[in-house]
Structure formats: structure tokens, C-alpha cells
Backbone atoms as SQL, in Angstrom:
CREATE TABLE atoms (id INTEGER PRIMARY KEY, chain TEXT, resi INTEGER, resn TEXT, atom TEXT, x REAL, y REAL, z REAL);
INSERT INTO atoms VALUES
  (1, 'A', 1, 'MET', 'N', 1.080, -1.488, -0.245),
  (2, 'A', 1, 'MET', 'CA', -0.274, 0.026, 0.031),
  (3, 'A', 1, 'MET', 'C', 1.173, 1.228, -0.051),
  (4, 'A', 2, 'GLY', 'N', 0.643, 2.147, -0.986),
  (5, 'A', 2, 'GLY', 'CA', 1.730, 3.492, -0.946),
  (6, 'A', 2, 'GLY', 'C', 1.145, 4.480, 0.024),
  (7, 'A', 3, 'LEU', 'N', 2.248, 5.244, 0.428),
  (8, 'A', 3, 'LEU', 'CA', 2.338, 6.313, 1.336),
  (9, 'A', 3, 'LEU', 'C', 1.041, 7.058, 1.286),
  (10, 'A', 4, 'LYS', 'N', 0.591, 7.591, -0.064),
  (11, 'A', 4, 'LYS', 'CA', -1.105, 8.366, -0.179),
  (12, 'A', 4, 'LYS', 'C', -1.987, 7.693, 0.147),
  (13, 'A', 5, 'ARG', 'N', -2.325, 6.389, 0.154),
  (14, 'A', 5, 'ARG', 'CA', -3.174, 5.543, 0.475),
  (15, 'A', 5, 'ARG', 'C', -3.447, 5.394, 2.098),
  (16, 'A', 6, 'GLN', 'N', -2.286, 5.458, 2.575),
  (17, 'A', 6, 'GLN', 'CA', -1.807, 5.309, 4.202),
  (18, 'A', 6, 'GLN', 'C', -2.218, 6.589, 4.825),
  (19, 'A', 7, 'ASN', 'N', -2.242, 7.782, 3.970),
  (20, 'A', 7, 'ASN', 'CA', -2.582, 9.277, 4.565),
  (21, 'A', 7, 'ASN', 'C', -1.093, 9.680, 5.186),
  (22, 'A', 8, 'ILE', 'N', -0.082, 9.127, 4.988),
  (23, 'A', 8, 'ILE', 'CA', 1.402, 9.597, 5.616),
  (24, 'A', 8, 'ILE', 'C', 2.306, 10.186, 4.398),
  (25, 'A', 9, 'HIS', 'N', 1.696, 10.426, 3.326),
  (26, 'A', 9, 'HIS', 'CA', 2.582, 11.106, 2.194),
  (27, 'A', 9, 'HIS', 'C', 2.405, 12.424, 2.581),
  (28, 'A', 10, 'ARG', 'N', 4.076, 12.899, 2.821),
  (29, 'A', 10, 'ARG', 'CA', 4.392, 14.055, 2.862),
  (30, 'A', 10, 'ARG', 'C', 5.345, 15.090, 1.917),
  (31, 'A', 11, 'PRO', 'N', 5.009, 15.590, 1.118),
  (32, 'A', 11, 'PRO', 'CA', 5.720, 16.027, -0.204),
  (33, 'A', 11, 'PRO', 'C', 7.257, 17.005, 0.423),
  (34, 'A', 12, 'GLU', 'N', 6.965, 17.563, 1.592),
  (35, 'A', 12, 'GLU', 'CA', 7.625, 18.037, 1.909),
  (36, 'A', 12, 'GLU', 'C', 9.064, 17.315, 2.347),
  (37, 'A', 13, 'GLN', 'N', 8.330, 16.259, 2.797),
  (38, 'A', 13, 'GLN', 'CA', 9.491, 15.305, 3.523),
  (39, 'A', 13, 'GLN', 'C', 10.533, 14.625, 2.320),
  (40, 'A', 14, 'THR', 'N', 9.359, 14.524, 1.254),
  (41, 'A', 14, 'THR', 'CA', 9.856, 13.680, -0.062),
  (42, 'A', 14, 'THR', 'C', 10.905, 15.004, -1.018),
  (43, 'A', 15, 'GLU', 'N', 10.574, 15.992, -0.370),
  (44, 'A', 15, 'GLU', 'CA', 11.587, 16.750, -1.488),
  (45, 'A', 15, 'GLU', 'C', 13.066, 16.819, -0.680),
  (46, 'A', 16, 'LYS', 'N', 12.994, 17.099, 0.624),
  (47, 'A', 16, 'LYS', 'CA', 13.888, 17.064, 1.718),
  (48, 'A', 16, 'LYS', 'C', 14.873, 15.808, 1.091),
  (49, 'A', 17, 'LEU', 'N', 14.466, 14.279, 1.024),
  (50, 'A', 17, 'LEU', 'CA', 14.744, 12.914, 0.662),
  (51, 'A', 17, 'LEU', 'C', 15.583, 13.760, -0.808),
  (52, 'A', 18, 'ARG', 'N', 15.029, 13.930, -1.622),
  (53, 'A', 18, 'ARG', 'CA', 15.385, 13.981, -2.641),
  (54, 'A', 18, 'ARG', 'C', 16.838, 15.268, -3.307),
  (55, 'A', 19, 'ASP', 'N', 17.037, 16.324, -2.160),
  (56, 'A', 19, 'ASP', 'CA', 17.449, 16.870, -2.272),
  (57, 'A', 19, 'ASP', 'C', 18.994, 16.386, -0.677),
  (58, 'A', 20, 'ALA', 'N', 18.539, 15.506, -0.147),
  (59, 'A', 20, 'ALA', 'CA', 19.676, 15.125, 0.779),
  (60, 'A', 20, 'ALA', 'C', 20.369, 14.069, -0.471),
  (61, 'A', 21, 'LEU', 'N', 19.722, 12.948, -1.288),
  (62, 'A', 21, 'LEU', 'CA', 20.138, 12.144, -2.220),
  (63, 'A', 21, 'LEU', 'C', 20.663, 12.804, -3.284),
  (64, 'A', 22, 'SER', 'N', 20.622, 13.729, -3.814),
  (65, 'A', 22, 'SER', 'CA', 21.482, 14.589, -4.818),
  (66, 'A', 22, 'SER', 'C', 22.697, 15.152, -4.137),
  (67, 'A', 23, 'THR', 'N', 22.332, 15.854, -3.245),
  (68, 'A', 23, 'THR', 'CA', 23.937, 15.966, -2.699),
  (69, 'A', 23, 'THR', 'C', 24.609, 15.226, -2.277),
  (70, 'A', 24, 'THR', 'N', 24.241, 13.831, -1.682),
  (71, 'A', 24, 'THR', 'CA', 25.141, 12.762, -1.799),
  (72, 'A', 24, 'THR', 'C', 25.690, 12.201, -2.965),
  (73, 'A', 25, 'LEU', 'N', 24.782, 12.285, -3.873),
  (74, 'A', 25, 'LEU', 'CA', 25.222, 11.507, -5.363),
  (75, 'A', 25, 'LEU', 'C', 26.321, 12.635, -5.796),
  (76, 'A', 26, 'SER', 'N', 26.535, 13.616, -5.305),
  (77, 'A', 26, 'SER', 'CA', 27.381, 14.898, -5.972),
  (78, 'A', 26, 'SER', 'C', 28.961, 14.439, -5.285),
  (79, 'A', 27, 'LEU', 'N', 28.904, 13.704, -4.208),
  (80, 'A', 27, 'LEU', 'CA', 29.894, 13.802, -3.290),
  (81, 'A', 27, 'LEU', 'C', 30.694, 12.147, -3.610),
  (82, 'A', 28, 'VAL', 'N', 29.780, 11.194, -3.840),
  (83, 'A', 28, 'VAL', 'CA', 30.297, 10.142, -4.113),
  (84, 'A', 28, 'VAL', 'C', 30.225, 9.164, -5.476),
  (85, 'A', 29, 'ARG', 'N', 30.498, 8.059, -5.937),
  (86, 'A', 29, 'ARG', 'CA', 30.620, 7.440, -7.275),
  (87, 'A', 29, 'ARG', 'C', 29.923, 6.340, -7.012),
  (88, 'A', 30, 'VAL', 'N', 28.745, 5.979, -7.787),
  (89, 'A', 30, 'VAL', 'CA', 27.944, 4.835, -7.862),
  (90, 'A', 30, 'VAL', 'C', 28.849, 3.849, -8.547),
  (91, 'A', 31, 'GLY', 'N', 28.923, 2.603, -7.818),
  (92, 'A', 31, 'GLY', 'CA', 29.370, 1.353, -8.493),
  (93, 'A', 31, 'GLY', 'C', 28.540, 0.565, -9.008),
  (94, 'A', 32, 'ASP', 'N', 29.002, -0.053, -9.695),
  (95, 'A', 32, 'ASP', 'CA', 28.128, -1.263, -10.875),
  (96, 'A', 32, 'ASP', 'C', 28.707, -2.850, -9.818),
  (97, 'A', 33, 'LEU', 'N', 27.967, -3.388, -10.258),
  (98, 'A', 33, 'LEU', 'CA', 27.825, -4.883, -9.905),
  (99, 'A', 33, 'LEU', 'C', 27.610, -5.861, -10.983),
  (100, 'A', 34, 'ASN', 'N', 28.540, -6.772, -11.524),
  (101, 'A', 34, 'ASN', 'CA', 28.274, -7.754, -12.870),
  (102, 'A', 34, 'ASN', 'C', 27.502, -8.476, -12.245),
  (103, 'A', 35, 'LYS', 'N', 27.112, -9.305, -13.320),
  (104, 'A', 35, 'LYS', 'CA', 26.734, -11.039, -12.653),
  (105, 'A', 35, 'LYS', 'C', 27.816, -11.857, -12.088),
  (106, 'A', 36, 'LYS', 'N', 28.829, -11.736, -12.294),
  (107, 'A', 36, 'LYS', 'CA', 30.038, -12.732, -11.919),
  (108, 'A', 36, 'LYS', 'C', 29.884, -12.372, -10.441),
  (109, 'A', 37, 'HIS', 'N', 30.024, -11.239, -10.049),
  (110, 'A', 37, 'HIS', 'CA', 30.435, -10.946, -8.417),
  (111, 'A', 37, 'HIS', 'C', 28.737, -10.807, -7.859),
  (112, 'A', 38, 'ILE', 'N', 27.430, -10.918, -8.210),
  (113, 'A', 38, 'ILE', 'CA', 26.328, -11.067, -8.050),
  (114, 'A', 38, 'ILE', 'C', 26.212, -12.536, -7.404),
  (115, 'A', 39, 'VAL', 'N', 26.740, -13.458, -8.844),
  (116, 'A', 39, 'VAL', 'CA', 26.686, -14.621, -8.371),
  (117, 'A', 39, 'VAL', 'C', 27.551, -15.517, -6.959),
  (118, 'A', 40, 'THR', 'N', 28.410, -14.892, -7.114),
  (119, 'A', 40, 'THR', 'CA', 29.611, -14.971, -5.952),
  (120, 'A', 40, 'THR', 'C', 28.951, -14.260, -4.427),
  (121, 'A', 41, 'GLY', 'N', 28.368, -13.595, -4.576),
  (122, 'A', 41, 'GLY', 'CA', 27.837, -12.415, -3.442),
  (123, 'A', 41, 'GLY', 'C', 26.684, -13.789, -2.917),
  (124, 'A', 42, 'ILE', 'N', 25.657, -14.094, -3.970),
  (125, 'A', 42, 'ILE', 'CA', 24.743, -15.141, -3.637),
  (126, 'A', 42, 'ILE', 'C', 25.172, -15.887, -2.853),
  (127, 'A', 43, 'SER', 'N', 26.271, -16.843, -3.218),
  (128, 'A', 43, 'SER', 'CA', 26.936, -17.907, -2.535),
  (129, 'A', 43, 'SER', 'C', 27.796, -18.138, -1.660),
  (130, 'A', 44, 'ASP', 'N', 28.017, -17.248, -1.253),
  (131, 'A', 44, 'ASP', 'CA', 29.421, -16.897, -0.287),
  (132, 'A', 44, 'ASP', 'C', 28.910, -17.193, 0.988),
  (133, 'A', 45, 'VAL', 'N', 29.397, -17.941, 1.699),
  (134, 'A', 45, 'VAL', 'CA', 28.719, -18.482, 3.222),
  (135, 'A', 45, 'VAL', 'C', 29.412, -17.609, 4.408),
  (136, 'A', 46, 'ALA', 'N', 30.752, -16.978, 3.635),
  (137, 'A', 46, 'ALA', 'CA', 30.812, -16.629, 4.981),
  (138, 'A', 46, 'ALA', 'C', 29.866, -14.943, 4.967),
  (139, 'A', 47, 'PHE', 'N', 28.651, -14.974, 4.446),
  (140, 'A', 47, 'PHE', 'CA', 27.733, -13.983, 5.022),
  (141, 'A', 47, 'PHE', 'C', 26.366, -14.859, 5.144),
  (142, 'A', 48, 'ASP', 'N', 25.911, -14.031, 6.317),
  (143, 'A', 48, 'ASP', 'CA', 24.711, -14.956, 6.642),
  (144, 'A', 48, 'ASP', 'C', 23.025, -14.015, 6.354),
  (145, 'A', 49, 'ASP', 'N', 23.616, -12.545, 5.166),
  (146, 'A', 49, 'ASP', 'CA', 23.108, -11.876, 4.757),
  (147, 'A', 49, 'ASP', 'C', 23.262, -11.643, 3.409),
  (148, 'A', 50, 'VAL', 'N', 22.414, -11.974, 2.458),
  (149, 'A', 50, 'VAL', 'CA', 22.664, -11.638, 1.220),
  (150, 'A', 50, 'VAL', 'C', 23.232, -10.368, 0.466),
  (151, 'A', 51, 'GLU', 'N', 22.027, -9.160, 1.060),
  (152, 'A', 51, 'GLU', 'CA', 22.351, -7.940, 0.731),
  (153, 'A', 51, 'GLU', 'C', 24.135, -7.545, 1.354),
  (154, 'A', 52, 'ASP', 'N', 24.486, -8.176, 2.452),
  (155, 'A', 52, 'ASP', 'CA', 25.805, -7.858, 2.832),
  (156, 'A', 52, 'ASP', 'C', 26.561, -8.366, 2.158),
  (157, 'A', 53, 'SER', 'N', 26.498, -9.172, 1.405),
  (158, 'A', 53, 'SER', 'CA', 27.530, -9.606, 0.828),
  (159, 'A', 53, 'SER', 'C', 27.993, -9.373, -0.779),
  (160, 'A', 54, 'LEU', 'N', 26.232, -9.058, -1.429),
  (161, 'A', 54, 'LEU', 'CA', 26.591, -8.346, -2.640),
  (162, 'A', 54, 'LEU', 'C', 26.799, -6.804, -2.248),
  (163, 'A', 55, 'GLN', 'N', 26.605, -6.177, -1.045),
  (164, 'A', 55, 'GLN', 'CA', 27.512, -4.978, -1.213),
  (165, 'A', 55, 'GLN', 'C', 29.401, -5.191, -0.793),
  (166, 'A', 56, 'TYR', 'N', 29.740, -6.285, -0.241),
  (167, 'A', 56, 'TYR', 'CA', 30.758, -6.361, -0.411),
  (168, 'A', 56, 'TYR', 'C', 31.332, -6.993, -1.771),
  (169, 'A', 57, 'GLN', 'N', 30.596, -7.436, -2.826),
  (170, 'A', 57, 'GLN', 'CA', 30.904, -8.193, -4.063),
  (171, 'A', 57, 'GLN', 'C', 30.730, -6.706, -4.676),
  (172, 'A', 58, 'CYS', 'N', 30.117, -5.516, -4.424),
  (173, 'A', 58, 'CYS', 'CA', 29.922, -4.293, -4.918),
  (174, 'A', 58, 'CYS', 'C', 31.251, -3.736, -4.991),
  (175, 'A', 59, 'ALA', 'N', 31.756, -3.592, -3.741),
  (176, 'A', 59, 'ALA', 'CA', 32.751, -2.709, -3.088),
  (177, 'A', 59, 'ALA', 'C', 34.249, -3.315, -3.566),
  (178, 'A', 60, 'LEU', 'N', 34.240, -4.698, -3.567),
  (179, 'A', 60, 'LEU', 'CA', 35.649, -5.420, -4.211),
  (180, 'A', 60, 'LEU', 'C', 35.386, -5.186, -5.786),
  (181, 'A', 61, 'GLN', 'N', 34.629, -5.504, -6.402),
  (182, 'A', 61, 'GLN', 'CA', 34.671, -5.473, -7.922),
  (183, 'A', 61, 'GLN', 'C', 34.671, -4.186, -8.613),
  (184, 'A', 62, 'ASN', 'N', 35.106, -3.030, -7.599),
  (185, 'A', 62, 'ASN', 'CA', 34.837, -1.376, -7.728),
  (186, 'A', 62, 'ASN', 'C', 36.059, -0.799, -7.160),
  (187, 'A', 63, 'LYS', 'N', 36.769, -1.865, -6.686),
  (188, 'A', 63, 'LYS', 'CA', 38.105, -1.864, -6.080),
  (189, 'A', 63, 'LYS', 'C', 38.120, -0.620, -4.789),
  (190, 'A', 64, 'CYS', 'N', 37.050, -0.552, -4.054),
  (191, 'A', 64, 'CYS', 'CA', 36.868, 0.010, -3.135),
  (192, 'A', 64, 'CYS', 'C', 38.361, 0.336, -2.099),
  (193, 'A', 65, 'GLU', 'N', 38.727, 1.080, -1.432),
  (194, 'A', 65, 'GLU', 'CA', 39.792, 0.664, -0.416),
  (195, 'A', 65, 'GLU', 'C', 39.124, 0.541, 0.937),
  (196, 'A', 66, 'VAL', 'N', 37.871, 0.801, 0.843),
  (197, 'A', 66, 'VAL', 'CA', 37.076, 1.295, 2.478),
  (198, 'A', 66, 'VAL', 'C', 35.865, 0.721, 2.334),
  (199, 'A', 67, 'LEU', 'N', 35.028, -0.145, 3.171),
  (200, 'A', 67, 'LEU', 'CA', 33.352, -0.410, 2.881),
  (201, 'A', 67, 'LEU', 'C', 33.230, -0.168, 4.573),
  (202, 'A', 68, 'VAL', 'N', 31.934, 0.962, 4.495),
  (203, 'A', 68, 'VAL', 'CA', 31.798, 1.319, 5.725),
  (204, 'A', 68, 'VAL', 'C', 30.287, 1.242, 5.623),
  (205, 'A', 69, 'THR', 'N', 30.400, 0.657, 7.571),
  (206, 'A', 69, 'THR', 'CA', 29.125, -0.499, 7.705),
  (207, 'A', 69, 'THR', 'C', 28.646, 0.171, 9.291),
  (208, 'A', 70, 'ILE', 'N', 27.499, 0.061, 9.615),
  (209, 'A', 70, 'ILE', 'CA', 26.877, -0.212, 11.256),
  (210, 'A', 70, 'ILE', 'C', 26.970, -1.170, 11.373),
  (211, 'A', 71, 'ASN', 'N', 27.354, -2.475, 10.625),
  (212, 'A', 71, 'ASN', 'CA', 26.887, -3.797, 11.242),
  (213, 'A', 71, 'ASN', 'C', 28.435, -4.322, 10.946),
  (214, 'A', 72, 'LEU', 'N', 29.044, -3.843, 11.426),
  (215, 'A', 72, 'LEU', 'CA', 30.471, -4.683, 11.589),
  (216, 'A', 72, 'LEU', 'C', 30.458, -6.407, 11.544),
  (217, 'A', 73, 'ARG', 'N', 29.890, -6.875, 12.827),
  (218, 'A', 73, 'ARG', 'CA', 29.556, -8.063, 12.936),
  (219, 'A', 73, 'ARG', 'C', 28.773, -8.603, 11.508),
  (220, 'A', 74, 'ASP', 'N', 28.483, -8.446, 10.494),
  (221, 'A', 74, 'ASP', 'CA', 27.770, -8.547, 9.712),
  (222, 'A', 74, 'ASP', 'C', 28.972, -9.252, 8.615),
  (223, 'A', 75, 'TYR', 'N', 30.090, -8.463, 9.054),
  (224, 'A', 75, 'TYR', 'CA', 31.172, -8.413, 7.687),
  (225, 'A', 75, 'TYR', 'C', 32.254, -9.344, 8.731),
  (226, 'A', 76, 'PHE', 'N', 32.405, -9.761, 9.611),
  (227, 'A', 76, 'PHE', 'CA', 33.492, -10.202, 10.424),
  (228, 'A', 76, 'PHE', 'C', 33.978, -11.709, 9.634),
  (229, 'A', 77, 'GLN', 'N', 33.552, -12.488, 9.164),
  (230, 'A', 77, 'GLN', 'CA', 33.967, -13.208, 8.462),
  (231, 'A', 77, 'GLN', 'C', 34.534, -12.833, 6.356),
  (232, 'A', 78, 'ALA', 'N', 34.111, -12.055, 6.794),
  (233, 'A', 78, 'ALA', 'CA', 34.617, -11.709, 4.850),
  (234, 'A', 78, 'ALA', 'C', 36.036, -11.255, 4.932),
  (235, 'A', 79, 'ASP', 'N', 36.771, -11.519, 3.528),
  (236, 'A', 79, 'ASP', 'CA', 37.907, -11.613, 3.895),
  (237, 'A', 79, 'ASP', 'C', 38.186, -10.336, 3.741),
  (238, 'A', 80, 'GLN', 'N', 39.107, -9.712, 4.389),
  (239, 'A', 80, 'GLN', 'CA', 39.309, -7.677, 4.765),
  (240, 'A', 80, 'GLN', 'C', 40.907, -7.888, 4.320),
  (241, 'A', 81, 'SER', 'N', 41.565, -8.920, 3.368),
  (242, 'A', 81, 'SER', 'CA', 43.034, -8.634, 2.828),
  (243, 'A', 81, 'SER', 'C', 42.886, -7.545, 1.769),
  (244, 'A', 82, 'SER', 'N', 41.463, -7.111, 1.040),
  (245, 'A', 82, 'SER', 'CA', 41.693, -6.544, -0.444),
  (246, 'A', 82, 'SER', 'C', 40.962, -4.906, 0.145),
  (247, 'A', 83, 'ILE', 'N', 40.154, -5.183, 0.772),
  (248, 'A', 83, 'ILE', 'CA', 39.271, -3.908, 1.460),
  (249, 'A', 83, 'ILE', 'C', 39.270, -4.119, 2.995),
  (250, 'A', 84, 'GLU', 'N', 39.098, -2.617, 3.531),
  (251, 'A', 84, 'GLU', 'CA', 39.288, -2.298, 4.807),
  (252, 'A', 84, 'GLU', 'C', 38.019, -1.801, 5.066),
  (253, 'A', 85, 'ILE', 'N', 37.456, -2.885, 6.395),
  (254, 'A', 85, 'ILE', 'CA', 36.118, -2.735, 6.765),
  (255, 'A', 85, 'ILE', 'C', 35.696, -1.866, 8.600),
  (256, 'A', 86, 'LEU', 'N', 35.136, -1.086, 8.076),
  (257, 'A', 86, 'LEU', 'CA', 35.185, 0.283, 8.867),
  (258, 'A', 86, 'LEU', 'C', 33.460, 0.721, 9.448),
  (259, 'A', 87, 'SER', 'N', 33.357, 0.679, 10.607),
  (260, 'A', 87, 'SER', 'CA', 32.067, 1.890, 11.126),
  (261, 'A', 87, 'SER', 'C', 32.159, 3.220, 10.914),
  (262, 'A', 88, 'PRO', 'N', 31.396, 3.641, 10.694),
  (263, 'A', 88, 'PRO', 'CA', 30.919, 5.361, 10.259),
  (264, 'A', 88, 'PRO', 'C', 31.939, 6.118, 11.108),
  (265, 'A', 89, 'LEU', 'N', 32.200, 5.756, 12.663),
  (266, 'A', 89, 'LEU', 'CA', 33.012, 6.397, 13.556),
  (267, 'A', 89, 'LEU', 'C', 34.360, 6.017, 12.941),
  (268, 'A', 90, 'GLU', 'N', 34.846, 4.557, 12.958),
  (269, 'A', 90, 'GLU', 'CA', 35.788, 4.604, 12.320),
  (270, 'A', 90, 'GLU', 'C', 36.434, 5.269, 11.312),
  (271, 'A', 91, 'PHE', 'N', 35.954, 5.063, 10.397),
  (272, 'A', 91, 'PHE', 'CA', 36.314, 5.753, 9.159),
  (273, 'A', 91, 'PHE', 'C', 36.167, 7.341, 9.111),
  (274, 'A', 92, 'VAL', 'N', 35.611, 7.896, 10.224),
  (275, 'A', 92, 'VAL', 'CA', 35.791, 9.593, 10.413),
  (276, 'A', 92, 'VAL', 'C', 37.113, 10.036, 11.252),
  (277, 'A', 93, 'ASN', 'N', 37.232, 8.827, 11.977),
  (278, 'A', 93, 'ASN', 'CA', 38.547, 9.073, 12.981),
  (279, 'A', 93, 'ASN', 'C', 39.787, 8.864, 12.016),
  (280, 'A', 94, 'LYS', 'N', 39.972, 8.142, 11.318),
  (281, 'A', 94, 'LYS', 'CA', 40.843, 7.388, 10.013),
  (282, 'A', 94, 'LYS', 'C', 41.274, 8.312, 9.286),
  (283, 'A', 95, 'TYR', 'N', 40.279, 8.710, 8.532),
  (284, 'A', 95, 'TYR', 'CA', 39.827, 9.328, 7.455),
  (285, 'A', 95, 'TYR', 'C', 40.318, 10.937, 7.478),
  (286, 'A', 96, 'LEU', 'N', 38.776, 11.403, 8.292),
  (287, 'A', 96, 'LEU', 'CA', 38.466, 12.951, 8.270),
  (288, 'A', 96, 'LEU', 'C', 38.949, 13.881, 9.411),
  (289, 'A', 97, 'SER', 'N', 39.389, 13.095, 10.236),
  (290, 'A', 97, 'SER', 'CA', 39.590, 13.863, 11.454),
  (291, 'A', 97, 'SER', 'C', 40.844, 14.701, 11.502),
  (292, 'A', 98, 'LEU', 'N', 40.888, 15.726, 11.615),
  (293, 'A', 98, 'LEU', 'CA', 42.684, 16.998, 11.482),
  (294, 'A', 98, 'LEU', 'C', 43.423, 16.516, 12.353);
């Protein structure tokens, strides 16, 4: 059921979301995920959550140096030899602090 039908549609919130997403997209690069990495992500038993596995595969495919997540435990068994997995606070402290 859509937000309008539930009587909780708020155009001003939608506009704020669009602005926030536009700003975010101006700051980041969106990576692709090919079929090979999707297949690998689906079958990777190091992950309990397929979504996390696909995000990890996307980061690997796009040669990211860091994957930032609020759920570090979801990446506990992931191979971290190719990519560093950090919490948002760890990322800020390591890369953005002066």
C-alpha cells in the first residue's frame, strides 16, 4: 500500500529526501555490480545476509579501499585483505579527523 493511501505522504519530506540524495550523489561514485560478482555474493557462505554479501562484492568489484557499515559483525568473516571494513566512526576518525 502506497504512502498516499496510508495518508502519510508528505511532499515536504519527499523534497528533503530528494535534496539529500542529490547532495550525496554529488559526493560519491556509484559502483556497478556485474553478474559474476552477484553470483559470488549469493553463494558466499561467509555472509548470513545476502544483501551484505552483495554490498561487499560491489565494493570489491569497484576496487574500493574501504567499506563503511554500521553492522561490523555482518562482515566479521569477510576476507579483509583487499578492503578495509570500518564503522562510520572509525572511518571519520581515520580519514576525516584533523
